[in-house]
N, C-alpha and C positions, 0 to 999 in steps of 0.2 A: 568226732571230728570237728576241728577247730576252724573256724572261717578265717581266712586271710584279711578279708575286709568286712567292716561294718556295713553301714549303708553308704551308697555312693552315688555321685553324678559322673555319668561318662558321656563320652563324645564318640559317636560313629563317624568315620570317614568313608565316603563310598568312592568307587573307582573315578568318578567324575569331579571329585573334589568337593561335592556337596556335603554338608554335615547334618548330623541329627543329635541333639544333646537330650538326654533323658536321666531318669534316676531308677535306682533299685533300692527299694525299701521293704524287700520281702522279710518274712517273719524271722528267717535265720540270717539276715544279712545278705550281702552281695554274693551271687553264684555265677561261675564262669559260664554257664549255659544261657544266661540271660542276656538277650540282645534288644530289648526294648519293644515298645508297640508303636513303631512308625507305621506310616501307611505304605504298605507294600505296592499298591496300585500305583500311587504317586512316583515312587522310586522306580519301579519296573517301566513306567512310561518314558523314563529318561534313557533307556538302553535298548539297543537292538537285541534280537535274538542271538546273534553272535556274541554280543558283549556278555550276554549272560551264560555263555557256555564256560566262560572262565572268569569267576566274578569273587573277588576278594574285598572284604571290609575290614577295617581296622576300628578297634574299640580302645579308648584310653580312659583311664580313671582320671577325671579332673579334680575330684574332691571326696574326701570321706569325712563321716561325722557319725555320731551316735544319736542324734536327734532328728526324728522325721521331718519336724517343722523346719528346722535349719536346712535340711537337705532339699526340700521343697523350695524355699526362697533361694537358695544358692543355685538350683536349677533354672529357676526363672531368670534370675541376674545373669547367668552365663549365656543362656539362650540369647538374650537381648545384646549383651556385650559381644558376643562372637558372631551376631548376626544369623543365627540358625533358622529364626522365623522370617527372614527375607527370603522369598522364593528364589532369587537368583543365586543365593548362597547355601541354602539348606532346606530341610523337609520338616521342621517343626511349624505347626499351625497355631500354637499357643505360646506365649502371648501373641495376638494378632499383629502383624508387622504394619507399622506406620512409617512410611517414608519422611524423612526430615523436610520440613517446609523450607522452600527457598526464600531468601529475604530479596526484596527488589531494590 
């Protein structure tokens, strides 16, 4: 079976609009069943029991490549660019979010 994608950086969007950006660099390339290693406790805490009864997430492929190092660098860049590490916008914990300092 030929893989449709090589290694990828993907974005998951949750029903509350928060995002998680990750990478899939598995041995055989990207697989449709992989949805990342986000912290399910952090995500679940943002939803009620009723919310979780009908829960849909969206996964988008943001970048594809054949080099694991390139994929890792692109993942980090996209996390920062899209604010996925800002707790108000996303669920990524790495790299650590640093709010912009205000000038006086």
